[in-house]
A tleap script that builds the chain and sets N, CA, C and O, in Angstrom:
source leaprc.protein.ff14SB
mol = sequence {
  NMET ASN THR ASN THR THR LEU ASN GLY THR
  THR ALA THR ILE THR VAL ARG GLY ASP ILE
  ASP PHE ASP THR LEU PRO PRO LEU HIE ALA
  ALA ALA ASP ALA LEU PRO ALA HIE VAL THR
  GLY LEU GLN TRP ASN LEU ASN HIE THR LEU
  PHE MET ASP VAL ALA GLY LEU HIE LEU LEU
  PHE ALA PRO THR PRO PRO ASP ARG PRO ASP
  ARG ARG ILE THR VAL THR GLY LEU ARG PRO
  GLN PRO LEU ARG LEU LEU ARG LEU ALA ALA
  GLU THR ASN PRO ALA ALA PHE SER LEU ASP
  ARG LEU LEU CYS ASP VAL ARG ALA PRO CLEU
}
set mol.1.N position { 18.547 81.367 41.118 }
set mol.1.CA position { 17.929 81.727 40.111 }
set mol.1.C position { 16.928 82.699 40.559 }
set mol.1.O position { 16.571 82.702 41.737 }
set mol.2.N position { 16.294 83.790 39.426 }
set mol.2.CA position { 15.418 84.748 39.696 }
set mol.2.C position { 14.769 84.865 38.636 }
set mol.2.O position { 15.108 84.272 37.613 }
set mol.3.N position { 13.666 85.697 38.705 }
set mol.3.CA position { 12.779 86.025 37.586 }
set mol.3.C position { 12.461 87.345 37.587 }
set mol.3.O position { 12.346 87.997 38.625 }
set mol.4.N position { 12.273 87.898 36.208 }
set mol.4.CA position { 11.274 88.938 36.109 }
set mol.4.C position { 10.163 89.070 35.459 }
set mol.4.O position { 10.287 88.653 34.307 }
set mol.5.N position { 9.096 89.481 35.703 }
set mol.5.CA position { 7.714 89.392 35.209 }
set mol.5.C position { 7.317 90.993 34.372 }
set mol.5.O position { 7.081 92.049 34.959 }
set mol.6.N position { 7.329 90.824 33.200 }
set mol.6.CA position { 6.862 91.953 32.377 }
set mol.6.C position { 5.186 91.805 31.997 }
set mol.6.O position { 4.756 90.710 31.633 }
set mol.7.N position { 4.440 92.790 32.092 }
set mol.7.CA position { 3.028 92.694 31.792 }
set mol.7.C position { 2.840 93.734 30.363 }
set mol.7.O position { 3.168 94.920 30.347 }
set mol.8.N position { 2.279 93.031 29.279 }
set mol.8.CA position { 1.806 93.867 27.807 }
set mol.8.C position { 0.608 93.498 27.590 }
set mol.8.O position { 0.519 92.419 27.004 }
set mol.9.N position { -0.618 94.155 27.928 }
set mol.9.CA position { -1.853 93.972 27.819 }
set mol.9.C position { -2.222 92.552 28.377 }
set mol.9.O position { -2.036 92.299 29.567 }
set mol.10.N position { -2.792 91.551 27.438 }
set mol.10.CA position { -3.038 90.665 28.047 }
set mol.10.C position { -1.790 89.411 27.991 }
set mol.10.O position { -2.011 88.207 28.114 }
set mol.11.N position { -0.677 89.946 27.811 }
set mol.11.CA position { 0.428 89.043 27.627 }
set mol.11.C position { 1.404 89.244 28.504 }
set mol.11.O position { 1.817 90.402 28.574 }
set mol.12.N position { 2.069 88.153 29.445 }
set mol.12.CA position { 3.084 88.327 30.300 }
set mol.12.C position { 4.224 87.518 29.984 }
set mol.12.O position { 4.120 86.362 29.575 }
set mol.13.N position { 5.421 88.173 30.187 }
set mol.13.CA position { 6.545 87.609 29.937 }
set mol.13.C position { 7.347 87.522 31.188 }
set mol.13.O position { 7.649 88.483 31.895 }
set mol.14.N position { 7.722 86.045 31.429 }
set mol.14.CA position { 8.701 85.753 32.789 }
set mol.14.C position { 10.118 85.267 32.179 }
set mol.14.O position { 10.338 84.331 31.411 }
set mol.15.N position { 10.923 86.107 32.705 }
set mol.15.CA position { 12.381 86.017 32.142 }
set mol.15.C position { 12.900 85.354 33.251 }
set mol.15.O position { 12.621 85.877 34.330 }
set mol.16.N position { 13.739 84.112 33.284 }
set mol.16.CA position { 14.312 83.423 34.047 }
set mol.16.C position { 15.700 83.407 33.813 }
set mol.16.O position { 16.251 83.279 32.719 }
set mol.17.N position { 16.362 83.580 35.201 }
set mol.17.CA position { 17.898 83.821 34.972 }
set mol.17.C position { 18.472 82.709 36.070 }
set mol.17.O position { 18.349 82.679 37.295 }
set mol.18.N position { 19.081 81.896 35.239 }
set mol.18.CA position { 19.689 80.563 36.296 }
set mol.18.C position { 18.850 79.299 35.597 }
set mol.18.O position { 18.027 79.344 34.683 }
set mol.19.N position { 19.345 78.179 36.339 }
set mol.19.CA position { 18.777 77.001 35.726 }
set mol.19.C position { 17.506 76.598 36.126 }
set mol.19.O position { 16.972 77.157 37.084 }
set mol.20.N position { 16.789 75.439 35.340 }
set mol.20.CA position { 15.822 75.180 35.942 }
set mol.20.C position { 15.822 73.632 36.414 }
set mol.20.O position { 16.310 72.747 35.711 }
set mol.21.N position { 15.348 73.441 37.420 }
set mol.21.CA position { 15.404 72.092 37.802 }
set mol.21.C position { 14.235 71.841 39.031 }
set mol.21.O position { 13.334 72.662 39.204 }
set mol.22.N position { 14.355 70.685 39.805 }
set mol.22.CA position { 12.957 70.784 40.426 }
set mol.22.C position { 13.117 71.640 41.700 }
set mol.22.O position { 12.150 71.992 42.377 }
set mol.23.N position { 14.444 71.964 41.993 }
set mol.23.CA position { 14.659 72.796 43.111 }
set mol.23.C position { 13.920 74.437 43.145 }
set mol.23.O position { 13.496 75.099 44.092 }
set mol.24.N position { 14.000 74.762 41.462 }
set mol.24.CA position { 13.806 76.020 41.284 }
set mol.24.C position { 12.478 76.050 40.493 }
set mol.24.O position { 12.177 77.105 39.935 }
set mol.25.N position { 11.596 74.898 40.390 }
set mol.25.CA position { 10.276 74.659 39.812 }
set mol.25.C position { 9.122 75.328 40.800 }
set mol.25.O position { 8.244 76.029 40.296 }
set mol.26.N position { 9.156 75.129 41.951 }
set mol.26.CA position { 7.991 75.951 42.816 }
set mol.26.C position { 8.194 77.393 42.576 }
set mol.26.O position { 7.171 78.005 42.269 }
set mol.27.N position { 9.389 78.129 42.655 }
set mol.27.CA position { 9.207 79.620 42.392 }
set mol.27.C position { 8.640 80.026 41.231 }
set mol.27.O position { 7.959 81.042 41.092 }
set mol.28.N position { 9.017 78.955 40.103 }
set mol.28.CA position { 8.458 79.554 38.887 }
set mol.28.C position { 7.073 79.123 38.453 }
set mol.28.O position { 6.596 79.607 37.426 }
set mol.29.N position { 6.415 78.261 39.159 }
set mol.29.CA position { 5.092 77.880 39.221 }
set mol.29.C position { 4.539 79.193 39.911 }
set mol.29.O position { 3.743 79.883 39.274 }
set mol.30.N position { 4.861 79.506 40.973 }
set mol.30.CA position { 4.390 80.391 41.952 }
set mol.30.C position { 4.594 81.877 40.837 }
set mol.30.O position { 3.562 82.547 40.793 }
set mol.31.N position { 5.623 82.363 40.078 }
set mol.31.CA position { 5.367 83.195 39.461 }
set mol.31.C position { 4.558 83.176 38.320 }
set mol.31.O position { 4.116 84.180 37.762 }
set mol.32.N position { 4.374 82.024 37.985 }
set mol.32.CA position { 2.879 81.895 36.732 }
set mol.32.C position { 1.554 82.171 37.284 }
set mol.32.O position { 0.618 82.776 36.759 }
set mol.33.N position { 1.663 81.441 38.817 }
set mol.33.CA position { 0.102 81.522 39.312 }
set mol.33.C position { -0.049 83.083 39.982 }
set mol.33.O position { -1.171 83.511 40.251 }
set mol.34.N position { 1.086 83.839 40.210 }
set mol.34.CA position { 0.679 85.067 40.503 }
set mol.34.C position { 0.141 86.078 39.339 }
set mol.34.O position { -0.184 87.240 39.582 }
set mol.35.N position { 0.092 85.518 38.120 }
set mol.35.CA position { -0.277 86.491 37.051 }
set mol.35.C position { -1.646 86.958 37.102 }
set mol.35.O position { -2.386 86.253 37.788 }
set mol.36.N position { -2.190 88.004 36.530 }
set mol.36.CA position { -3.436 88.290 36.720 }
set mol.36.C position { -4.410 87.493 35.863 }
set mol.36.O position { -3.959 86.921 34.871 }
set mol.37.N position { -5.593 87.412 36.132 }
set mol.37.CA position { -6.294 86.621 35.565 }
set mol.37.C position { -6.384 86.666 34.311 }
set mol.37.O position { -6.215 85.679 33.596 }
set mol.38.N position { -6.700 87.978 33.836 }
set mol.38.CA position { -6.730 88.550 32.329 }
set mol.38.C position { -5.755 88.372 31.531 }
set mol.38.O position { -5.914 88.755 30.371 }
set mol.39.N position { -4.428 87.722 31.931 }
set mol.39.CA position { -3.214 87.195 30.976 }
set mol.39.C position { -3.882 85.968 30.445 }
set mol.39.O position { -4.382 85.023 31.054 }
set mol.40.N position { -3.771 86.208 29.145 }
set mol.40.CA position { -4.168 84.644 28.155 }
set mol.40.C position { -2.909 84.486 27.458 }
set mol.40.O position { -2.972 83.660 26.548 }
set mol.41.N position { -1.724 85.069 27.631 }
set mol.41.CA position { -0.488 84.358 26.869 }
set mol.41.C position { 0.701 84.640 27.650 }
set mol.41.O position { 1.166 85.730 27.984 }
set mol.42.N position { 1.126 83.410 27.890 }
set mol.42.CA position { 2.399 83.363 28.968 }
set mol.42.C position { 3.543 83.050 28.521 }
set mol.42.O position { 3.685 81.829 28.571 }
set mol.43.N position { 4.647 83.711 28.006 }
set mol.43.CA position { 5.911 83.736 27.438 }
set mol.43.C position { 7.112 83.582 28.436 }
set mol.43.O position { 7.441 84.476 29.216 }
set mol.44.N position { 7.783 82.273 28.333 }
set mol.44.CA position { 8.902 82.103 29.287 }
set mol.44.C position { 9.938 82.200 28.512 }
set mol.44.O position { 10.131 81.413 27.586 }
set mol.45.N position { 10.901 83.401 28.871 }
set mol.45.CA position { 11.971 83.739 28.033 }
set mol.45.C position { 13.213 83.059 28.911 }
set mol.45.O position { 13.564 83.435 30.030 }
set mol.46.N position { 13.650 82.241 28.334 }
set mol.46.CA position { 14.879 81.480 28.845 }
set mol.46.C position { 16.174 82.020 28.093 }
set mol.46.O position { 16.955 81.084 27.921 }
set mol.47.N position { 16.583 83.038 27.667 }
set mol.47.CA position { 17.696 83.579 27.120 }
set mol.47.C position { 19.035 83.457 28.378 }
set mol.47.O position { 20.217 83.233 28.119 }
set mol.48.N position { 18.530 83.642 29.540 }
set mol.48.CA position { 19.408 83.389 30.595 }
set mol.48.C position { 19.420 82.127 31.166 }
set mol.48.O position { 19.722 81.959 32.347 }
set mol.49.N position { 19.106 81.204 30.395 }
set mol.49.CA position { 18.782 79.711 31.409 }
set mol.49.C position { 19.675 78.816 30.279 }
set mol.49.O position { 19.268 78.494 29.163 }
set mol.50.N position { 21.024 78.492 30.874 }
set mol.50.CA position { 21.929 77.433 30.179 }
set mol.50.C position { 21.552 76.118 30.635 }
set mol.50.O position { 21.985 75.211 29.925 }
set mol.51.N position { 20.876 75.779 31.608 }
set mol.51.CA position { 20.540 74.536 31.718 }
set mol.51.C position { 19.037 74.095 32.083 }
set mol.51.O position { 18.347 74.740 32.873 }
set mol.52.N position { 18.654 73.076 31.510 }
set mol.52.CA position { 16.915 72.808 32.284 }
set mol.52.C position { 16.933 71.340 32.063 }
set mol.52.O position { 17.323 70.883 30.988 }
set mol.53.N position { 16.519 70.565 33.058 }
set mol.53.CA position { 16.285 69.147 33.458 }
set mol.53.C position { 14.792 68.884 33.089 }
set mol.53.O position { 14.064 69.660 32.470 }
set mol.54.N position { 14.483 67.728 33.547 }
set mol.54.CA position { 13.073 67.299 33.270 }
set mol.54.C position { 12.222 68.463 33.705 }
set mol.54.O position { 11.302 68.897 33.011 }
set mol.55.N position { 12.484 68.841 34.609 }
set mol.55.CA position { 11.614 69.816 35.674 }
set mol.55.C position { 11.173 71.073 34.622 }
set mol.55.O position { 10.266 71.822 34.986 }
set mol.56.N position { 11.841 71.294 33.291 }
set mol.56.CA position { 11.676 72.356 32.387 }
set mol.56.C position { 10.281 71.773 31.592 }
set mol.56.O position { 9.440 72.601 31.244 }
set mol.57.N position { 10.092 70.537 31.358 }
set mol.57.CA position { 9.212 69.696 30.737 }
set mol.57.C position { 7.724 69.857 31.604 }
set mol.57.O position { 6.651 70.230 31.132 }
set mol.58.N position { 7.976 69.508 32.828 }
set mol.58.CA position { 6.858 69.964 33.913 }
set mol.58.C position { 6.259 71.225 33.690 }
set mol.58.O position { 5.065 71.498 33.570 }
set mol.59.N position { 7.192 71.907 33.654 }
set mol.59.CA position { 7.210 73.784 33.766 }
set mol.59.C position { 6.199 74.277 32.397 }
set mol.59.O position { 5.238 75.043 32.336 }
set mol.60.N position { 6.826 73.549 31.487 }
set mol.60.CA position { 6.374 74.122 30.284 }
set mol.60.C position { 5.089 73.273 29.445 }
set mol.60.O position { 4.576 73.808 28.462 }
set mol.61.N position { 4.735 72.236 29.809 }
set mol.61.CA position { 3.993 71.388 29.451 }
set mol.61.C position { 2.859 70.859 30.444 }
set mol.61.O position { 2.300 69.801 30.155 }
set mol.62.N position { 2.532 71.483 31.491 }
set mol.62.CA position { 1.985 71.382 32.639 }
set mol.62.C position { 0.506 71.519 32.031 }
set mol.62.O position { 0.226 72.256 31.086 }
set mol.63.N position { -0.298 70.787 32.642 }
set mol.63.CA position { -1.787 71.120 32.248 }
set mol.63.C position { -2.387 72.483 32.450 }
set mol.63.O position { -2.229 72.920 33.590 }
set mol.64.N position { -2.852 73.037 31.852 }
set mol.64.CA position { -3.433 74.499 32.126 }
set mol.64.C position { -4.457 74.407 33.341 }
set mol.64.O position { -5.282 73.501 33.457 }
set mol.65.N position { -4.273 75.623 34.365 }
set mol.65.CA position { -4.706 75.598 35.487 }
set mol.65.C position { -6.594 75.646 35.057 }
set mol.65.O position { -6.882 76.278 34.041 }
set mol.66.N position { -7.582 75.075 35.737 }
set mol.66.CA position { -8.783 74.865 35.411 }
set mol.66.C position { -9.480 76.504 35.374 }
set mol.66.O position { -10.404 76.800 34.615 }
set mol.67.N position { -8.905 77.370 36.244 }
set mol.67.CA position { -9.493 78.600 36.205 }
set mol.67.C position { -8.741 79.522 34.955 }
set mol.67.O position { -8.939 80.736 34.919 }
set mol.68.N position { -7.979 78.935 34.070 }
set mol.68.CA position { -7.021 79.643 32.923 }
set mol.68.C position { -7.477 78.709 31.837 }
set mol.68.O position { -6.410 78.318 31.364 }
set mol.69.N position { -8.202 78.273 31.338 }
set mol.69.CA position { -8.012 77.360 30.212 }
set mol.69.C position { -7.793 77.905 28.879 }
set mol.69.O position { -7.511 77.152 27.947 }
set mol.70.N position { -7.897 79.083 28.735 }
set mol.70.CA position { -7.402 79.772 27.604 }
set mol.70.C position { -5.931 80.349 27.579 }
set mol.70.O position { -5.597 80.933 26.548 }
set mol.71.N position { -5.158 80.261 28.455 }
set mol.71.CA position { -3.943 80.689 28.605 }
set mol.71.C position { -2.970 79.875 27.569 }
set mol.71.O position { -2.881 78.649 27.500 }
set mol.72.N position { -2.381 80.675 26.910 }
set mol.72.CA position { -1.399 80.042 25.613 }
set mol.72.C position { 0.124 80.346 26.339 }
set mol.72.O position { 0.457 81.404 26.874 }
set mol.73.N position { 0.954 79.097 26.198 }
set mol.73.CA position { 2.402 79.194 26.775 }
set mol.73.C position { 3.321 79.213 25.443 }
set mol.73.O position { 3.048 78.460 24.508 }
set mol.74.N position { 4.253 79.965 25.399 }
set mol.74.CA position { 5.334 79.956 24.457 }
set mol.74.C position { 6.684 80.028 25.378 }
set mol.74.O position { 6.670 80.274 26.585 }
set mol.75.N position { 7.810 79.780 24.624 }
set mol.75.CA position { 8.851 79.809 25.248 }
set mol.75.C position { 9.921 80.485 24.044 }
set mol.75.O position { 9.941 80.080 22.882 }
set mol.76.N position { 10.664 81.424 24.493 }
set mol.76.CA position { 11.858 82.198 23.605 }
set mol.76.C position { 13.014 82.048 24.241 }
set mol.76.O position { 13.174 81.653 25.396 }
set mol.77.N position { 14.028 82.456 23.262 }
set mol.77.CA position { 15.432 82.503 24.135 }
set mol.77.C position { 16.239 81.232 24.303 }
set mol.77.O position { 17.316 81.212 24.900 }
set mol.78.N position { 15.641 80.120 23.722 }
set mol.78.CA position { 16.259 78.820 24.267 }
set mol.78.C position { 17.643 78.908 23.989 }
set mol.78.O position { 18.054 79.562 23.030 }
set mol.79.N position { 18.472 78.230 24.843 }
set mol.79.CA position { 19.832 77.990 24.761 }
set mol.79.C position { 20.248 76.558 24.096 }
set mol.79.O position { 19.357 75.717 24.210 }
set mol.80.N position { 21.195 76.201 23.554 }
set mol.80.CA position { 21.197 74.989 23.093 }
set mol.80.C position { 20.871 73.950 24.027 }
set mol.80.O position { 20.107 73.189 23.433 }
set mol.81.N position { 21.074 73.541 25.200 }
set mol.81.CA position { 20.772 72.464 25.975 }
set mol.81.C position { 19.564 72.330 26.410 }
set mol.81.O position { 19.165 71.178 26.578 }
set mol.82.N position { 18.458 73.709 26.775 }
set mol.82.CA position { 17.153 73.367 26.677 }
set mol.82.C position { 16.504 73.059 25.735 }
set mol.82.O position { 15.524 72.321 25.847 }
set mol.83.N position { 17.013 73.687 24.299 }
set mol.83.CA position { 16.531 73.171 23.304 }
set mol.83.C position { 16.583 71.839 22.887 }
set mol.83.O position { 15.576 71.314 22.412 }
set mol.84.N position { 17.623 71.234 23.006 }
set mol.84.CA position { 18.075 69.967 22.876 }
set mol.84.C position { 16.991 68.753 23.781 }
set mol.84.O position { 16.477 67.713 23.370 }
set mol.85.N position { 16.943 69.312 24.933 }
set mol.85.CA position { 16.025 68.548 25.809 }
set mol.85.C position { 14.746 68.533 25.207 }
set mol.85.O position { 14.238 67.425 25.037 }
set mol.86.N position { 14.096 69.578 24.835 }
set mol.86.CA position { 12.935 69.931 24.294 }
set mol.86.C position { 12.521 69.047 22.707 }
set mol.86.O position { 11.457 68.540 22.353 }
set mol.87.N position { 13.618 69.125 22.131 }
set mol.87.CA position { 13.644 68.231 20.696 }
set mol.87.C position { 13.556 66.883 21.057 }
set mol.87.O position { 12.604 66.280 20.561 }
set mol.88.N position { 14.432 66.146 21.922 }
set mol.88.CA position { 14.467 65.096 22.481 }
set mol.88.C position { 13.265 64.531 23.056 }
set mol.88.O position { 12.973 63.385 22.714 }
set mol.89.N position { 12.421 65.228 23.984 }
set mol.89.CA position { 11.106 64.950 24.331 }
set mol.89.C position { 10.063 64.831 23.320 }
set mol.89.O position { 9.191 63.962 23.305 }
set mol.90.N position { 10.227 65.799 22.454 }
set mol.90.CA position { 9.337 65.849 21.163 }
set mol.90.C position { 9.547 64.563 20.225 }
set mol.90.O position { 8.584 63.983 19.724 }
set mol.91.N position { 10.515 64.268 20.079 }
set mol.91.CA position { 11.187 62.977 19.352 }
set mol.91.C position { 10.371 61.864 20.102 }
set mol.91.O position { 9.511 61.172 19.556 }
set mol.92.N position { 10.745 61.778 21.418 }
set mol.92.CA position { 10.460 60.667 22.196 }
set mol.92.C position { 8.785 60.368 22.112 }
set mol.92.O position { 8.427 59.205 21.927 }
set mol.93.N position { 7.834 61.377 22.244 }
set mol.93.CA position { 6.572 61.497 22.626 }
set mol.93.C position { 5.890 62.919 21.821 }
set mol.93.O position { 5.553 63.960 22.384 }
set mol.94.N position { 5.825 62.675 20.657 }
set mol.94.CA position { 5.289 63.994 20.021 }
set mol.94.C position { 3.798 64.388 20.495 }
set mol.94.O position { 3.415 65.558 20.480 }
set mol.95.N position { 3.083 63.438 20.868 }
set mol.95.CA position { 1.602 63.884 21.113 }
set mol.95.C position { 1.935 64.470 22.738 }
set mol.95.O position { 1.250 65.483 22.883 }
set mol.96.N position { 2.498 64.272 23.620 }
set mol.96.CA position { 2.786 64.928 24.718 }
set mol.96.C position { 3.505 66.377 24.677 }
set mol.96.O position { 3.128 67.434 25.183 }
set mol.97.N position { 4.609 66.103 23.946 }
set mol.97.CA position { 5.811 67.251 23.750 }
set mol.97.C position { 5.459 67.975 22.537 }
set mol.97.O position { 6.445 68.035 21.803 }
set mol.98.N position { 4.333 68.606 21.992 }
set mol.98.CA position { 4.143 69.254 20.678 }
set mol.98.C position { 5.071 70.775 20.936 }
set mol.98.O position { 5.024 71.684 21.765 }
set mol.99.N position { 5.800 70.498 19.878 }
set mol.99.CA position { 6.786 71.702 20.065 }
set mol.99.C position { 6.053 73.046 19.150 }
set mol.99.O position { 6.562 74.164 19.228 }
set mol.100.N position { 4.765 72.783 18.255 }
set mol.100.CA position { 4.397 73.529 17.562 }
set mol.100.C position { 3.598 74.856 17.991 }
set mol.100.O position { 3.467 75.904 17.359 }
set mol.101.N position { 3.166 74.542 19.095 }
set mol.101.CA position { 2.666 75.654 20.179 }
set mol.101.C position { 3.367 76.219 20.876 }
set mol.101.O position { 3.122 77.343 21.316 }
set mol.102.N position { 4.622 75.407 21.179 }
set mol.102.CA position { 5.401 76.057 22.291 }
set mol.102.C position { 6.386 77.188 21.755 }
set mol.102.O position { 6.465 78.318 22.237 }
set mol.103.N position { 6.948 76.816 20.934 }
set mol.103.CA position { 8.214 77.548 20.372 }
set mol.103.C position { 7.809 78.874 19.414 }
set mol.103.O position { 7.109 78.821 18.403 }
set mol.104.N position { 8.280 79.787 19.852 }
set mol.104.CA position { 7.872 81.027 19.104 }
set mol.104.C position { 9.021 81.654 18.370 }
set mol.104.O position { 8.690 82.505 17.544 }
set mol.105.N position { 10.392 81.392 18.510 }
set mol.105.CA position { 11.182 82.033 17.690 }
set mol.105.C position { 12.480 80.842 17.392 }
set mol.105.O position { 13.680 81.107 17.318 }
set mol.106.N position { 11.880 79.576 17.262 }
set mol.106.CA position { 12.818 78.435 17.031 }
set mol.106.C position { 11.979 77.421 15.994 }
set mol.106.O position { 10.766 77.223 16.065 }
set mol.107.N position { 12.877 76.828 15.028 }
set mol.107.CA position { 11.899 75.904 14.231 }
set mol.107.C position { 12.106 74.795 14.952 }
set mol.107.O position { 13.045 74.610 15.726 }
set mol.108.N position { 10.949 73.815 14.621 }
set mol.108.CA position { 10.541 72.645 15.116 }
set mol.108.C position { 11.673 71.717 14.862 }
set mol.108.O position { 12.515 72.112 14.055 }
set mol.109.N position { 11.823 70.665 15.357 }
set mol.109.CA position { 12.789 69.492 15.165 }
set mol.109.C position { 13.141 69.358 13.871 }
set mol.109.O position { 12.267 69.560 13.028 }
set mol.110.N position { 14.126 69.088 13.559 }
set mol.110.CA position { 14.477 68.782 11.826 }
set mol.110.C position { 14.642 67.424 11.766 }
set mol.110.O position { 14.900 66.880 10.691 }
savepdb mol mol.pdb
quit
């Protein structure tokens, strides 16, 4: 797994290449934590991520750090398996896993 981070004003995009699991979660958190303080929008590009386990839920739905309460997290490029996991989580617990704020290029669960 590797990542590429791009900045565009106050928005950062972290592109993930590879699976997301508990082994890859710490470097992904480190990539997000390394973003400059002025970044208020974080977009995870998962176009190259074919598999994501529950660690992906921890990544995408983690509480906002106290020093960055206004940071908005979105995701793009979801492949079928990660999208299926997100939809299942939203069906199981919609209050904890609201897809309305997270998805920017995919419709919410049907």
